[in-house]
C-alpha positions as a Markdown table, in Angstrom:
| # | Residue | x | y | z |
|---|---|---|---|---|
| 1 | Unk | -65.8 | 24.7 | -62.2 |
| 2 | Unk | -66.4 | 20.9 | -61.4 |
| 3 | Unk | -65.7 | 21.1 | -57.7 |
| 4 | Unk | -66.2 | 17.2 | -57.3 |
| 5 | Unk | -63.3 | 16.6 | -59.6 |
| 6 | Unk | -61.3 | 19.5 | -58.3 |
| 7 | Unk | -61.6 | 18.7 | -54.8 |
| 8 | Unk | -61.3 | 14.6 | -55.0 |
| 9 | Unk | -57.5 | 14.6 | -54.7 |
| 10 | Unk | -57.7 | 16.6 | -51.6 |
| 11 | Unk | -60.1 | 14.4 | -50.1 |
| 12 | Unk | -57.7 | 11.4 | -50.7 |
| 13 | Unk | -54.8 | 13.2 | -49.4 |
| 14 | Unk | -56.9 | 13.9 | -46.0 |
| 15 | Unk | -57.9 | 10.1 | -45.9 |
| 16 | Unk | -54.0 | 8.8 | -46.6 |
| 17 | Unk | -52.7 | 11.2 | -43.9 |
| 18 | Unk | -55.1 | 10.2 | -41.5 |
| 19 | Unk | -54.3 | 6.4 | -42.0 |
| 20 | Unk | -50.7 | 6.9 | -41.7 |
| 21 | Unk | -50.9 | 9.2 | -38.5 |
| 22 | Unk | -53.4 | 6.7 | -37.0 |
| 23 | Unk | -50.7 | 4.0 | -38.0 |
| 24 | Unk | -48.2 | 5.8 | -35.8 |
| 25 | Unk | -50.3 | 5.9 | -32.9 |
| 26 | Unk | -51.0 | 2.2 | -33.4 |
| 27 | Unk | -47.4 | 1.4 | -33.3 |
| 28 | Unk | -46.9 | 3.1 | -30.1 |
| 29 | Unk | -49.9 | 1.0 | -28.5 |
| 30 | Unk | -48.4 | -2.2 | -29.7 |
| 31 | Unk | -45.1 | -1.3 | -28.1 |
| 32 | Unk | -47.0 | -0.2 | -24.8 |
| 33 | Unk | -45.4 | 3.3 | -25.2 |
| 34 | Unk | -47.0 | 6.4 | -24.6 |
| 35 | Unk | -48.4 | 7.6 | -28.0 |
| 36 | Unk | -47.7 | 11.3 | -28.7 |
| 37 | Unk | -50.9 | 11.3 | -30.6 |
| 38 | Unk | -54.1 | 11.5 | -28.9 |
| 39 | Unk | -56.4 | 11.6 | -31.9 |
| 40 | Unk | -56.6 | 12.9 | -35.4 |
| 41 | Unk | -59.2 | 14.5 | -37.5 |
| 42 | Unk | -59.3 | 15.8 | -41.0 |
| 43 | Unk | -61.3 | 17.7 | -43.4 |
| 44 | Unk | -61.7 | 19.2 | -46.8 |
| 45 | Unk | -62.6 | 23.0 | -46.6 |
| 46 | Unk | -66.2 | 23.4 | -47.7 |
| 47 | Unk | -66.6 | 25.2 | -51.0 |
| 48 | Unk | -68.4 | 28.4 | -49.4 |
| 49 | Unk | -65.2 | 28.7 | -47.2 |
| 50 | Unk | -63.2 | 28.3 | -50.2 |
| 51 | Unk | -65.2 | 30.9 | -52.0 |
| 52 | Unk | -65.0 | 33.1 | -49.0 |
| 53 | Unk | -61.3 | 32.8 | -48.4 |
| 54 | Unk | -60.4 | 33.2 | -52.0 |
| 55 | Unk | -62.5 | 36.4 | -52.3 |
| 56 | Unk | -61.0 | 38.0 | -48.8 |
| 57 | Unk | -57.4 | 37.1 | -49.9 |
| 58 | Unk | -57.9 | 38.0 | -53.7 |
| 59 | Unk | -57.0 | 34.7 | -54.8 |
| 60 | Unk | -58.3 | 33.6 | -58.2 |
| 61 | Unk | -60.1 | 30.3 | -58.3 |
| 62 | Unk | -57.6 | 29.1 | -61.2 |
| 63 | Unk | -54.9 | 29.7 | -58.4 |
| 64 | Unk | -56.3 | 28.0 | -55.5 |
| 65 | Unk | -54.3 | 25.0 | -55.6 |
| 66 | Unk | -51.1 | 27.0 | -55.6 |
| 67 | Unk | -52.4 | 29.8 | -53.0 |
| 68 | Unk | -54.5 | 28.3 | -50.6 |
| 69 | Unk | -52.8 | 26.2 | -48.3 |
| 70 | Unk | -55.5 | 24.6 | -46.1 |
| 71 | Unk | -57.9 | 23.1 | -48.6 |
| 72 | Unk | -56.9 | 19.8 | -47.3 |
| 73 | Unk | -56.5 | 19.8 | -43.5 |
| 74 | Unk | -55.4 | 17.3 | -40.9 |
| 75 | Unk | -55.3 | 18.0 | -37.2 |
| 76 | Unk | -53.2 | 16.0 | -34.6 |
| 77 | Unk | -54.2 | 16.4 | -31.1 |
| 78 | Unk | -51.7 | 15.6 | -28.4 |
| 79 | Unk | -52.0 | 15.4 | -24.7 |
| 80 | Unk | -49.0 | 17.3 | -23.7 |
| 81 | Unk | -47.0 | 20.4 | -25.4 |
| 82 | Unk | -43.6 | 18.5 | -25.8 |
| 83 | Unk | -45.9 | 15.5 | -27.6 |
| 84 | Unk | -46.3 | 18.3 | -30.4 |
| 85 | Unk | -42.6 | 18.5 | -31.1 |
| 86 | Unk | -42.4 | 14.9 | -31.2 |
| 87 | Unk | -45.0 | 14.6 | -33.8 |
| 88 | Unk | -43.2 | 17.5 | -35.7 |
| 89 | Unk | -40.1 | 15.4 | -35.5 |
| 90 | Unk | -41.6 | 12.4 | -36.8 |
| 91 | Unk | -43.2 | 14.2 | -39.7 |
| 92 | Unk | -40.0 | 16.0 | -40.7 |
| 93 | Unk | -38.4 | 12.4 | -40.9 |
| 94 | Unk | -41.0 | 10.9 | -43.4 |
| 95 | Unk | -40.0 | 10.4 | -46.9 |
| 96 | Unk | -43.5 | 10.5 | -48.3 |
| 97 | Unk | -44.2 | 13.8 | -48.8 |
| 98 | Unk | -42.3 | 17.5 | -48.8 |
| 99 | Unk | -42.3 | 20.0 | -46.1 |
| 100 | Unk | -42.8 | 23.5 | -47.6 |
| 101 | Unk | -43.3 | 25.4 | -44.4 |
| 102 | Unk | -43.5 | 25.3 | -40.7 |
| 103 | Unk | -45.2 | 27.9 | -38.4 |
| 104 | Unk | -44.9 | 27.6 | -34.7 |
| 105 | Unk | -47.5 | 29.4 | -33.2 |
| 106 | Unk | -46.9 | 28.0 | -29.8 |
| 107 | Unk | -43.3 | 29.8 | -28.9 |
| 108 | Unk | -44.9 | 32.8 | -31.1 |
| 109 | Unk | -48.6 | 32.8 | -30.4 |
| 110 | Unk | -51.0 | 34.7 | -32.4 |
| 111 | Unk | -52.3 | 38.3 | -31.0 |
| 112 | Unk | -55.6 | 36.5 | -30.5 |
| 113 | Unk | -54.1 | 33.7 | -28.1 |
| 114 | Unk | -54.2 | 31.2 | -30.7 |
| 115 | Unk | -51.4 | 28.5 | -30.1 |
| 116 | Unk | -50.7 | 25.6 | -32.9 |
| 117 | Unk | -48.1 | 24.2 | -34.7 |
| 118 | Unk | -48.5 | 24.2 | -38.4 |
| 119 | Unk | -46.8 | 22.2 | -41.0 |
| 120 | Unk | -47.3 | 22.9 | -44.9 |
| 121 | Unk | -46.7 | 19.8 | -46.9 |
| 122 | Unk | -46.6 | 18.9 | -50.8 |
| 123 | Unk | -48.3 | 15.6 | -50.8 |
| 124 | Unk | -47.9 | 13.3 | -54.1 |
| 125 | Unk | -51.3 | 11.8 | -55.0 |
| 126 | Unk | -52.1 | 9.0 | -57.5 |
| 127 | Unk | -55.0 | 10.3 | -59.4 |
| 128 | Unk | -56.6 | 8.8 | -62.8 |
| 129 | Unk | -54.5 | 11.3 | -64.6 |
| 130 | Unk | -51.4 | 10.7 | -63.0 |
| 131 | Unk | -49.4 | 11.7 | -60.0 |
| 132 | Unk | -50.5 | 15.3 | -58.6 |
| 133 | Unk | -48.9 | 17.2 | -55.8 |
| 134 | Unk | -51.5 | 18.5 | -53.5 |
| 135 | Unk | -50.7 | 21.1 | -50.7 |
| 136 | Unk | -52.2 | 20.3 | -47.5 |
| 137 | Unk | -51.8 | 21.5 | -43.8 |
| 138 | Unk | -51.1 | 19.7 | -40.6 |
| 139 | Unk | -52.1 | 21.1 | -37.5 |
| 140 | Unk | -50.7 | 19.9 | -34.4 |
| 141 | Unk | -52.0 | 21.1 | -30.8 |
| 142 | Unk | -52.6 | 20.1 | -27.4 |
| 143 | Unk | -56.2 | 19.1 | -26.2 |
| 144 | Unk | -56.4 | 22.3 | -24.5 |
| 145 | Unk | -55.3 | 24.5 | -27.4 |
| 146 | Unk | -58.0 | 22.6 | -29.5 |
| 147 | Unk | -60.5 | 23.3 | -27.0 |
| 148 | Unk | -59.8 | 27.0 | -27.2 |
| 149 | Unk | -59.4 | 27.3 | -30.8 |
| 150 | Unk | -62.9 | 25.4 | -31.6 |
| 151 | Unk | -64.4 | 27.9 | -29.6 |
| 152 | Unk | -62.8 | 30.8 | -31.1 |
| 153 | Unk | -63.6 | 29.6 | -34.6 |
| 154 | Unk | -67.3 | 29.4 | -33.8 |
| 155 | Unk | -67.0 | 32.9 | -32.4 |
| 156 | Unk | -65.2 | 34.2 | -35.5 |
| 157 | Unk | -68.0 | 32.7 | -37.5 |
| 158 | Unk | -70.7 | 34.2 | -35.6 |
| 159 | Unk | -69.1 | 37.7 | -35.5 |
| 160 | Unk | -67.7 | 37.2 | -39.2 |
| 161 | Unk | -64.2 | 38.0 | -37.9 |
| 162 | Unk | -65.3 | 40.8 | -35.8 |
| 163 | Unk | -65.3 | 39.6 | -32.3 |
| 164 | Unk | -66.5 | 42.2 | -29.8 |
| 165 | Unk | -63.7 | 43.6 | -27.7 |
| 166 | Unk | -64.9 | 42.1 | -24.4 |
| 167 | Unk | -65.2 | 38.9 | -25.8 |
| 168 | Unk | -61.7 | 39.2 | -27.4 |
| 169 | Unk | -60.3 | 40.0 | -24.1 |
| 170 | Unk | -62.0 | 37.2 | -22.4 |
| 171 | Unk | -60.5 | 34.7 | -25.2 |
| 172 | Unk | -57.2 | 35.9 | -24.6 |
| 173 | Unk | -57.5 | 35.3 | -21.0 |
| 174 | Unk | -58.9 | 31.9 | -21.8 |
| 175 | Unk | -55.8 | 31.2 | -23.9 |
| 176 | Unk | -53.4 | 31.9 | -21.2 |
| 177 | Unk | -55.5 | 29.7 | -18.8 |
| 178 | Unk | -55.4 | 26.9 | -21.4 |
| 179 | Unk | -51.9 | 27.3 | -21.8 |
| 180 | Unk | -51.2 | 27.3 | -18.0 |
| 181 | Unk | -53.3 | 24.2 | -18.0 |
| 182 | Unk | -50.8 | 22.8 | -20.4 |
| 183 | Unk | -47.9 | 23.7 | -18.4 |
| 184 | Unk | -49.0 | 22.3 | -15.2 |
| 185 | Unk | -50.0 | 18.9 | -16.7 |
| 186 | Unk | -46.6 | 19.0 | -18.4 |
| 187 | Unk | -45.0 | 19.1 | -14.9 |
| 188 | Unk | -46.8 | 16.1 | -14.0 |
| 189 | Unk | -46.5 | 14.4 | -17.2 |
| 190 | Unk | -44.7 | 11.2 | -15.7 |
| 191 | Unk | -47.1 | 10.7 | -12.9 |
| 192 | Unk | -49.9 | 10.7 | -15.5 |
| 193 | Unk | -48.2 | 8.3 | -18.1 |
| 194 | Unk | -47.3 | 6.1 | -15.0 |
| 195 | Unk | -51.0 | 5.9 | -14.1 |
| 196 | Unk | -52.1 | 5.4 | -17.6 |
| 197 | Unk | -49.6 | 2.5 | -17.9 |
| 198 | Unk | -51.1 | 1.0 | -14.8 |
| 199 | Unk | -54.7 | 1.3 | -16.1 |
| 200 | Unk | -54.0 | -0.2 | -19.3 |
| 201 | Unk | -52.1 | -3.2 | -17.8 |
| 202 | Unk | -55.4 | -4.0 | -16.0 |
């Protein structure tokens, strides 16, 4: 398989989505309003990860376009939990792509403690062979959720998905502590935003 040609449209989708989402952030800044978006990252899944996942899930390489939803991934990181739902609403109202599926792992967290909001989209991309629809995943989470998920991801990689029980339990406790932090910060959100406005005016 020519992976360069295969993954080029996915890379284009990631770049376009990052530009569009950063544009939203800028608009809030221009209007001196609190932006629900803190920062945005994106990546195309590395080839070894694609092959590993395809093998684990029994996905044939001919069908990865259809059966693997996170080859193109964009992550939106927010300051507060309710910012996540503001971003979700904005994404729902867009006309430049279709939403296929939404997964709310914030109100229904995963057993591991993982929390995040996932939106799977169908994104039309112009290629040299014409328009192609690419499936991409947008993850929306708070800074605290992102910190936890990044560390859990590293541990999963180290232990090949079989994290020892003691570490697993610590991770679950850390996930609850991270969510408690989010709840406490949400309770003083208006104070924090007012402080940020004063700071930016200076």
